[in-house]
C-alpha positions as a LaTeX table, in Angstrom:
\begin{tabular}{lrrr}
\hline
Residue & $x$ (\AA) & $y$ (\AA) & $z$ (\AA) \\
\hline
Met1 & 41.02 & 201.42 & $-23.54$ \\
Thr2 & 37.95 & 199.34 & $-24.04$ \\
Gly3 & 39.82 & 196.55 & $-25.43$ \\
Asn4 & 39.05 & 194.45 & $-22.49$ \\
Leu5 & 35.38 & 195.12 & $-22.98$ \\
Gln6 & 34.82 & 194.62 & $-26.98$ \\
Pro7 & 37.42 & 194.13 & $-29.59$ \\
Leu8 & 38.93 & 197.36 & $-31.50$ \\
Pro9 & 38.09 & 197.76 & $-34.78$ \\
Leu10 & 40.44 & 196.77 & $-37.63$ \\
Thr11 & 41.21 & 199.62 & $-39.96$ \\
Ser12 & 42.50 & 198.92 & $-43.49$ \\
Pro13 & 43.84 & 201.29 & $-46.43$ \\
Ala14 & 42.55 & 199.04 & $-49.04$ \\
Ala15 & 38.81 & 199.62 & $-47.59$ \\
Cys16 & 35.64 & 200.65 & $-49.98$ \\
Lys17 & 32.86 & 202.81 & $-48.26$ \\
Pro18 & 30.16 & 202.02 & $-51.03$ \\
Gln19 & 28.34 & 204.61 & $-53.25$ \\
Gly20 & 25.79 & 206.93 & $-52.10$ \\
Asp21 & 24.06 & 206.52 & $-49.17$ \\
Pro22 & 22.80 & 203.42 & $-47.71$ \\
Lys23 & 20.15 & 205.14 & $-45.55$ \\
Ala24 & 18.29 & 206.33 & $-48.73$ \\
Asp25 & 16.26 & 203.39 & $-49.53$ \\
Lys26 & 15.04 & 202.97 & $-45.86$ \\
Pro27 & 13.22 & 199.71 & $-46.51$ \\
Arg28 & 16.26 & 198.09 & $-47.78$ \\
Tyr29 & 18.70 & 199.56 & $-44.83$ \\
Phe30 & 15.78 & 198.08 & $-41.96$ \\
Leu31 & 16.16 & 194.83 & $-43.90$ \\
Leu32 & 19.61 & 194.83 & $-43.97$ \\
Thr33 & 20.44 & 196.52 & $-40.38$ \\
His34 & 17.66 & 194.13 & $-38.61$ \\
Ala35 & 16.36 & 191.35 & $-40.41$ \\
Ser36 & 19.63 & 190.11 & $-40.28$ \\
His37 & 20.07 & 189.01 & $-36.26$ \\
Leu38 & 16.62 & 188.05 & $-36.45$ \\
Val39 & 17.30 & 185.07 & $-39.30$ \\
Asp40 & 20.78 & 184.69 & $-37.46$ \\
Ser41 & 18.77 & 183.79 & $-34.24$ \\
Thr42 & 16.42 & 181.62 & $-36.22$ \\
Arg43 & 18.97 & 179.13 & $-37.82$ \\
Trp44 & 20.94 & 179.19 & $-34.34$ \\
Leu45 & 17.00 & 177.94 & $-32.68$ \\
Gly46 & 16.03 & 175.79 & $-35.30$ \\
Gly47 & 18.89 & 175.45 & $-37.46$ \\
Pro48 & 19.80 & 175.54 & $-41.05$ \\
Leu49 & 16.94 & 177.25 & $-43.31$ \\
Leu50 & 16.22 & 175.13 & $-46.85$ \\
Ser51 & 13.87 & 178.01 & $-48.21$ \\
Val52 & 12.85 & 181.51 & $-47.27$ \\
Arg53 & 9.89 & 183.16 & $-49.07$ \\
Ala54 & 9.33 & 187.20 & $-48.05$ \\
Arg55 & 6.45 & 189.38 & $-48.48$ \\
Arg56 & 6.78 & 193.33 & $-47.29$ \\
Leu57 & 3.59 & 195.71 & $-46.73$ \\
Asp58 & 4.38 & 199.31 & $-45.56$ \\
Arg59 & 1.25 & 201.37 & $-43.75$ \\
Ala60 & 0.69 & 204.01 & $-41.73$ \\
Gly61 & 4.73 & 204.61 & $-41.77$ \\
Ala62 & 5.81 & 201.04 & $-40.52$ \\
His63 & 7.14 & 198.24 & $-42.91$ \\
Cys64 & 6.49 & 195.28 & $-42.34$ \\
Trp65 & 8.09 & 191.81 & $-43.29$ \\
Tyr66 & 5.86 & 188.72 & $-43.20$ \\
Val67 & 8.31 & 185.66 & $-43.78$ \\
Glu68 & 7.70 & 181.87 & $-44.30$ \\
Val69 & 10.70 & 179.55 & $-43.86$ \\
Glu70 & 11.18 & 175.65 & $-43.94$ \\
Phe71 & 14.02 & 174.05 & $-42.01$ \\
Ala72 & 16.21 & 171.09 & $-43.33$ \\
Gly73 & 14.65 & 169.37 & $-40.29$ \\
Gly74 & 11.12 & 169.90 & $-41.99$ \\
Ala75 & 9.60 & 172.42 & $-39.69$ \\
Leu76 & 7.83 & 175.49 & $-40.75$ \\
Gly77 & 8.33 & 178.27 & $-39.35$ \\
His78 & 6.92 & 181.99 & $-39.74$ \\
Leu79 & 8.80 & 185.55 & $-38.90$ \\
Asp80 & 7.91 & 188.97 & $-38.99$ \\
Ile81 & 9.67 & 192.07 & $-38.44$ \\
Thr82 & 7.88 & 195.34 & $-38.15$ \\
Ile83 & 10.00 & 198.81 & $-37.86$ \\
Pro84 & 9.28 & 201.17 & $-36.16$ \\
Val85 & 7.84 & 199.25 & $-33.12$ \\
Arg86 & 4.81 & 200.85 & $-31.87$ \\
Gly87 & 3.00 & 199.99 & $-28.55$ \\
Asp88 & 1.84 & 201.41 & $-25.23$ \\
Phe89 & 5.47 & 201.36 & $-23.72$ \\
Glu90 & 6.31 & 204.09 & $-25.98$ \\
\hline
\end{tabular}
């Protein structure tokens, strides 16, 4: 078993699957599945957030979010996420 490398998933007969296809709305799906990690990392590095303002732009098949954040300590920050990532390394 792989229990020593990663925990075994727990299941429940009371678990409910959301209706519809969660990937049907791609921008929403990308934001929920990828940006959450960016925000978690930001909070771990910078501390609690007081405010968040986000804008989205779709161009050339890419979804881009530009996010302004204000930390509880008074600092301001800028986050951005672009999906898919493009570059010479592809």
